[in-house]
GUVO-785384 format. One line per 10 residues: number of its first residue (from 1); their letters; for each residue x, y, z of C-alpha. Coordinates in steps of 0.5 Angstrom, whole numbers, plus 500, padded with zeros to 3 digits. Layout:
REM GUVO-785384
NUM> A> X/Y/Z | ...
REM end
This chain:
REM GUVO-785384
1> MTIPALLIPV> 423/537/541 | 430/536/538 | 433/540/533 | 433/535/527 | 426/535/528 | 425/542/528 | 429/543/522 | 424/538/518 | 420/544/515 | 426/549/514
11> ISIPGWFGAR> 430/544/510 | 424/542/506 | 422/549/504 | 428/549/498 | 425/543/495 | 418/545/496 | 419/551/491 | 423/547/486 | 417/542/485 | 412/547/484
21> LRGWAAWGLL> 417/552/479 | 418/546/475 | 411/543/475 | 413/537/480 | 419/535/476 | 423/529/478 | 428/532/482 | 424/537/485 | 421/531/488 | 427/528/491
31> LAVAPVVLSA> 429/535/494 | 422/535/497 | 422/528/500 | 429/526/502 | 431/532/507 | 423/530/510 | 426/522/510 | 433/524/513 | 430/528/518 | 425/524/520
41> CLALAFFLPT> 430/518/521 | 435/523/526 | 429/525/529 | 426/517/530 | 434/516/533 | 433/521/538 | 425/520/540 | 426/512/541 | 428/509/547 | 435/506/548
51> SQTPSLLRAL> 433/499/548 | 430/500/541 | 435/504/538 | 440/499/536 | 435/495/532 | 433/501/528 | 441/503/526 | 442/496/524 | 436/497/520 | 438/504/517
61> APQPALAQAL> 445/503/517 | 448/496/516 | 455/498/516 | 458/497/523 | 462/504/523 | 456/508/521 | 451/504/526 | 456/505/531 | 457/513/530 | 449/514/530
71> YLYQNRTPQE> 448/510/536 | 454/515/539 | 451/521/537 | 444/518/539 | 447/518/546 | 452/524/546 | 453/528/552 | 460/528/555 | 465/531/549 | 469/525/549
81> TWAEFYFALA> 463/521/546 | 463/526/540 | 470/525/539 | 469/518/539 | 462/519/534 | 467/523/529 | 473/518/529 | 467/512/528 | 464/517/522 | 471/518/519
91> AQLASRGNVI> 472/510/519 | 465/509/515 | 467/515/510 | 474/513/509 | 471/506/507 | 466/509/502 | 473/513/499 | 470/520/502 | 478/521/504 | 477/529/505
101> LAENMLDKAC> 471/528/509 | 474/523/513 | 480/527/515 | 475/533/517 | 472/528/522 | 479/526/524 | 481/533/525 | 475/534/530 | 476/528/534 | 483/530/535
111> RLKPKDPDFH> 482/537/537 | 477/534/542 | 481/528/545 | 489/531/543 | 492/526/548 | 489/519/544 | 495/516/540 | 490/512/535 | 487/518/533 | 493/522/531
121> AAHGLTLEQL> 495/516/527 | 488/515/524 | 489/522/522 | 496/522/519 | 494/516/515 | 489/520/512 | 493/526/511 | 498/522/507 | 492/519/502 | 491/527/501
131> EKFDAARAAY> 499/527/500 | 499/533/505 | 505/530/508 | 508/535/513 | 501/535/517 | 501/527/517 | 508/528/520 | 505/533/525 | 500/528/526 | 505/522/527
141> EKAIAAKPDA> 509/527/532 | 503/528/536 | 501/520/536 | 508/519/539 | 508/525/544 | 501/522/546 | 504/515/547 | 512/515/547 | 512/507/549 | 508/505/543
151> MEGYYHMGVL> 511/503/536 | 506/505/531 | 507/512/531 | 515/511/530 | 513/506/525 | 508/511/521 | 513/516/522 | 519/512/519 | 515/510/513 | 512/517/512
161> LDRMGDGEAG> 519/520/511 | 522/514/507 | 516/516/503 | 518/523/503 | 525/521/500 | 529/521/507 | 530/514/507 | 535/515/512 | 531/519/517 | 526/513/516
171> IQWLLKGLAI> 530/507/518 | 532/511/525 | 525/512/526 | 523/505/525 | 529/503/529 | 526/507/535 | 520/503/534 | 524/496/533 | 527/498/541 | 520/497/543
181> EPNNAALNYD> 518/491/539 | 524/487/537 | 520/482/533 | 515/486/530 | 515/483/523 | 512/489/519 | 518/494/522 | 523/489/520 | 520/489/514 | 520/496/512
191> IGVIYAKRQD> 527/497/515 | 529/492/510 | 525/494/504 | 529/502/505 | 536/498/505 | 534/494/499 | 532/501/495 | 539/504/498 | 542/498/496 | 545/496/502
201> YANSALYSGA> 544/488/501 | 547/486/507 | 543/490/512 | 537/489/508 | 538/481/508 | 538/482/516 | 532/485/517 | 528/482/512 | 530/475/514 | 528/478/521
211> AAKSDPRLAE> 521/479/518 | 521/473/515 | 522/469/522 | 517/474/526 | 512/472/521 | 514/466/517 | 507/467/513 | 509/473/510 | 511/471/503 | 513/478/502
221> AHNNYAYALA> 519/478/507 | 521/471/504 | 521/474/497 | 525/480/499 | 530/476/504 | 532/473/497 | 532/479/493 | 538/481/498 | 542/475/498 | 542/474/491
231> NLGRYQEALV> 545/481/491 | 550/478/495 | 551/472/491 | 548/467/496 | 544/464/490 | 543/457/494 | 541/461/500 | 536/466/496 | 533/460/492 | 530/457/499
241> AVDRAILLKP> 528/463/501 | 524/465/494 | 522/458/494 | 518/459/501 | 515/465/498 | 512/462/492 | 510/456/496 | 506/462/501 | 503/466/494 | 504/461/488
251> NNAASLDTRG> 502/467/483 | 506/473/485 | 510/475/479 | 515/479/484 | 517/472/487 | 518/469/480 | 522/475/477 | 526/474/483 | 527/466/483 | 528/467/476
261> FTLHGLKRYA> 534/472/477 | 537/467/483 | 536/461/477 | 540/466/472 | 546/467/478 | 546/459/478 | 547/459/471 | 540/455/470 | 538/458/465 | 532/455/462
271> EALADYDKAL> 529/455/469 | 530/462/470 | 527/463/463 | 521/460/465 | 520/463/471 | 520/470/467 | 515/468/462 | 510/465/468 | 511/472/471 | 509/476/465
281> ALDGEISEIY> 503/472/464 | 501/474/471 | 503/482/471 | 506/484/464 | 507/491/467 | 513/490/471 | 519/493/467 | 524/489/471 | 522/482/469 | 524/484/461
291> LHRAQTLEAM> 530/486/463 | 532/480/467 | 529/476/462 | 533/480/456 | 540/478/461 | 538/471/461 | 536/470/453 | 543/474/452 | 547/469/456 | 543/463/452
301> GRVAEAVAAY> 546/466/445 | 538/468/443 | 541/475/441 | 534/477/437 | 530/475/443 | 534/478/447 | 534/485/443 | 527/485/443 | 526/484/451 | 532/490/452
311> EQYLKQAPEA> 527/494/447 | 520/492/451 | 524/494/457 | 526/501/455 | 519/502/452 | 516/500/459 | 521/504/463 | 523/510/459 | 527/513/465 | 530/507/468
321> PERADVEKSL> 536/509/471 | 539/502/467 | 537/505/461 | 545/507/459 | 547/500/460 | 541/497/456 | 543/502/450 | 550/499/450 | 548/493/450 | 543/494/445
331> LRLRPTTTPA> 549/497/440 | 553/491/442 | 547/486/440 | 544/489/434 | 550/489/429 | 550/483/425 | 554/478/428 | 556/471/427 | 554/465/431 | 560/464/434
341> SRAASGAASS> 561/471/436 | 554/471/438 | 555/465/443 | 561/469/445 | 557/475/447 | 552/470/451 | 558/467/455 | 561/474/457 | 554/476/459 | 552/470/463
351> APQPVTQSPA> 554/473/469 | 548/475/473 | 546/483/473 | 545/487/479 | 537/486/482 | 533/492/479 | 526/489/481 | 523/494/487 | 522/490/493 | 515/488/495
361> TPVNP> 510/494/498 | 511/494/505 | 506/490/508 | 503/491/515 | 501/484/518
REM end
């Protein structure tokens, strides 16, 4: 008889006593019955012939990862099988939002198969979810040591270091991965994102453009390429790139904001304003849209609306680095002015401001 089968009477005792003491209350019944059912299912999994096991597992656990885990558990013998069991079970736990238990299972898997880079990479990603960044870094180091010619470990390490605030180190690790797979869209994309956050728009355009070329369906890459080009004043090229992004994802607020800024640079203010309004209708939480909209309204001489948009921006992003500049603009615009002075103010501010929109979240194609 298997251990789970032997445990049936043992794990049922607490529920039995609870039921007796509470007059067969509902919770007492649950405690008494649930352990019996669970142990019976496990016992059946052990007693049934292997040929019958898959159909039983499909009935008990329709989720593929859990079915795989139970199947491996039923056929456990070598140490490696236990590792695969823990890995599959971790995938199921993570998909159900139980990240803490998933991390625990992955830790067990990594201890049993210390040379498996996939196990260490998955462990690192789970540790990142738990914001255990130093432990995640150690996991990625193990993944790289286990398979130094694979780009995945370098990729995860680079993204993690950027997330930890060391963008320069992140770029260096991503470049190591890029040396292995030069045309990898995810690597090029994330390098472009980090350069954009560092306001190095020439390099951002270089790598974002390479990502868009590697994966022409990646709308975010086209958007970030346009974002960088617009900051370099290359508005016509930026417009072509952002139009591709919008063609791929028509209802993306960030791309509409990028096109609005690009049209502002081309002094096509009415079209820019229309894009900002569409973007806000899709996502009113992106604070930079209010800033760009305010700049365009000011350029059009619509001062009262520009003031309202600037105020909304400060409300949305009270800690924004542009706050001081926006407050200066409000001080300039709020006093009563003549129509002529308002027009002059609009003309003076018509030059495009630096794009402050954050690049889209990194995408792993």
